Each structure stands twice: as C-alpha cells, then as structure tokens.
C-alpha angles and dihedrals in degrees: 000000000000116000113257112253115246114248117260112252125211092238091060092066116066137150095046090148088078092057087044087068087071094061096091091051094045095045091087088064095056096096096038109124094014096107093092093043094097093165092055093225101121109142101182114058129189096253090051092049091052092050090053091050090051089049087055092051094051099041118065090192088071112068104151145044089253090057089056089051089053091048090054088062093059115103093220093055092046093049100044100036099032091235119145127210106294129199124228089241092056091051091049094048096042092097090065092072108023123091114217094201091068087073093063090075091055090048088053092052092051092047090053089058093058115091116246114253134189119186103143124061092358111180092013107059119035096178122097109266105232123181114204126197142127134240131195127228114198115218104179122059095180141022089244090066091057089067094067108015099088134145125237090277092056094252126131125223120197092187145001129217119222110206103204137195111197127188106224101200096051093033093227133128114244100192142347121202117197123216135152114286094251105110096212139100117355090349092059112117096239091050091049090054091049089058093051103043113141132185126255096030133122105215113211108204142178122231095274087075093053096121121133095215090054091050090051090052092049091053091045089054090059096257138105137224142219106196134170113229131203123282091241095054113139108245097165098108099075118181097179132005110208125205118252113218123230089247091053091048090053088053090057101263111146106176143004119193146145112235142178111242130189137028116327096216098046115065094187089060094055134073111258091214137051112283122208120203124198122192118210129187113243140163112282114244128203120192110231102179140296112329094213095059126095110273095035128249131177123265130214131061120301121263130205091216098264123101113211110202120190122197143159090220099107101170101045116104113259091237090058092051089051091049092050092053092046089060091057084088089075090078089058089053089050091053089055090049091047094052104033106028102032089039095235092144079086114061120204094212137043090207125090092233093052092047090050091051090051090050092052091046088052089056089049089051091053092048091049090054089051092050094045097046105024091231142078117284104268124180095251094047092048090049090052091050090050091049089051093048089051093050097249095110128041127222095259090055091051090050091049089053092051091049089059093055119101110259115253114255 
C-alpha cells in the first residue's frame, strides 16, 4: 500500500504575493463556466483553479490533486489568493466547465511584457526564431492503472503529446497543444503545425518535419524554415553550388548549394520555391537499442555524421543558418524543465481539457519566472524560487542569487 502523503502545512507555502500579481489578469476568467450555474452557488471559479495549478507547479511539496485540495483549506492561501475551501470532487470536475483557450489571452499579455531580444542571426534574419517539436508525457505506469484511470468519456490515455512552439531568442514557450500520444491523423506533429502557422516566423525543425508540402505552406504563410532533412535525401540535382569560405570550413561547414528536391513529374511532391541545403560536419551516431531498457543503449535514428539543413533563406550566411539550427536544442532543454522541474511528468487530470489547462499554466509559470528574474528559467533559479515559496529562502537571498547571474545580452 502506498504511503499516505503528509498533510500540507501553512508554513510550507510562502511568497504567495507573487502569484497574487496575477489576480488582475485572471479576473476576467472568474465568470467562465458560470452560465449553467443557475443557483449561483459555484465555489470554485476558473481563476481560482488556475491559481491552485500554479501553486502546484511552484511547490514541490504538492504533487497531487489532493495536495491542492489540502492547500485550499489553509487560511493563508484563502486570504492571499482569494481561494475558498475546495472539495476534491470540485477540482476533478472543473474541466467539465472551463475553457483552456481563454488562457491564451493571458499568455499573450505576459509575452507582451517581456522585452524583445535577438541574439541569433542578428542583422540577417528578422523573423522570430521558433522551434517546433513535440514531447510525450506518460500517464500510466502499469496496465492495472488503465482499469480505473479514465477521463469523463470513459476512455483511457496512457500518454499525451504536447505540441510546442518555443521562441528561441527569449527562451520561452509560446503555445502547447495537447493531443493523444498517437502521432497519426490530425494529431500528427506536421498536421498540428499546419493548423498553427503564423506569419513572420522562422520555424526551426527537426527531420520529422521534412515534408515539401509543409514547407510550401510555411512559405505561403509569410514565414521561413530551417529544417534538418534525412541522411538519404537526394541532392544530385544541383541548381547552384555556392563557395564555402575558409572560415565556414573551419566551423565545420562542408557544402552550400541550391538543389531541386522531389519528383520531377509530380508538382505537389516538390517545393514550389528554391531550396538551399547546407551540409555540416557532426559526430556520427549509431543507434544501439532502446535507451530506456536495462543495459542502456542510445535512442534516436542513426546519423552518418553529416547534418543536412534545408532552408528557403537564400541570402543568409551559411554559418548563421548552422547557428540557428544548433539552437533548436533549446526546446529539448525546455521539455526537460517542463517535466522534471515544473513537475509535469505528473498530470493533475486524466481529461484532455484538464491537461491542456495544466500546459497553459506551465507556460504562464515560465513567463512569470522571466518577468520576476529577467532571465530564462534555469534549474538553479527555479530551485531558489521554490525554496523562497516554501519559506526556506528569504527575498534578499533570492535577489543575491539573481545578482550573480550573467546579464542577458
């Protein structure tokens, strides 16, 4: 039998005044879902639910929905966040009436408060560098759990996929769309990106997104792309071979050319714009098995030691294209932060709506860290904030930590 979780104490939750700063933004959500409450006796409102989820994200002592219910009984939480005592049933059923998309407006307001930054490709690429990828959060550790962990429709979900857009220069997530983990149909990562294309962006993509039709749609939307393509891509039909400078060669660039890709006789299977391909020297990688299995092994597809980067940016120096793609790795670091630091390996809801609300609240948490600290959410800074919120560190110690950080460029 699992060990009973220790009750949350008031002294373990400090620094609520910082979450209190969100109250004006969240106030517009207060009446969401109240239309069907004819008796006017709703006790848990949307803004209060979001504040409790944010409390969960910033306090490692709370790792369950029941812990949030216990926190709602604390006088300090009730007084500073305006949250009344909430039942476990109300928290579980909240997703029946709350609309996750209402949180996108609040995310937009917080994003507008962050200063614009440009570190990568400055002077060469004016579009917003946006890495796009997906990550999976497993929810069931055993088949036995599938028998009772069901959503409101009676369905079970062993995992969820978080389709993420991440702004590289400011190191912040822009949006996360939650689907089932099955990477097919409308939930497939390329199809999810098609639905969310925006103008004036440079999408930085891994080789899974190497589809000509998708590239055409990105260009038609007024954006550009920097996308790795497969090792076996056919680069024989060269339109223009570009010289590679000595400086670029020393940086590992092997080749820079404009090529014709796709089938000659099928226009829908070809890019409708010139495609430039840059070859970069890398470390060869051989897949040796599944990394999660006993005995180790390395995951991911094999690589012959050459990165092939396709782009429609014809006039940008090859070194800049290589640097842009190198920073795609930042979205992988964010996924680690999202799962391990914010605690989103554990999902508070088994329902898609509840999972989407938690994803949006995680974005809000990241933006709050940026606004509080003036920097991207690193592990040490997040740990210091958590220690402060738990009462182990005082405000002056947090400020001293921030003063030691390297200033943002």
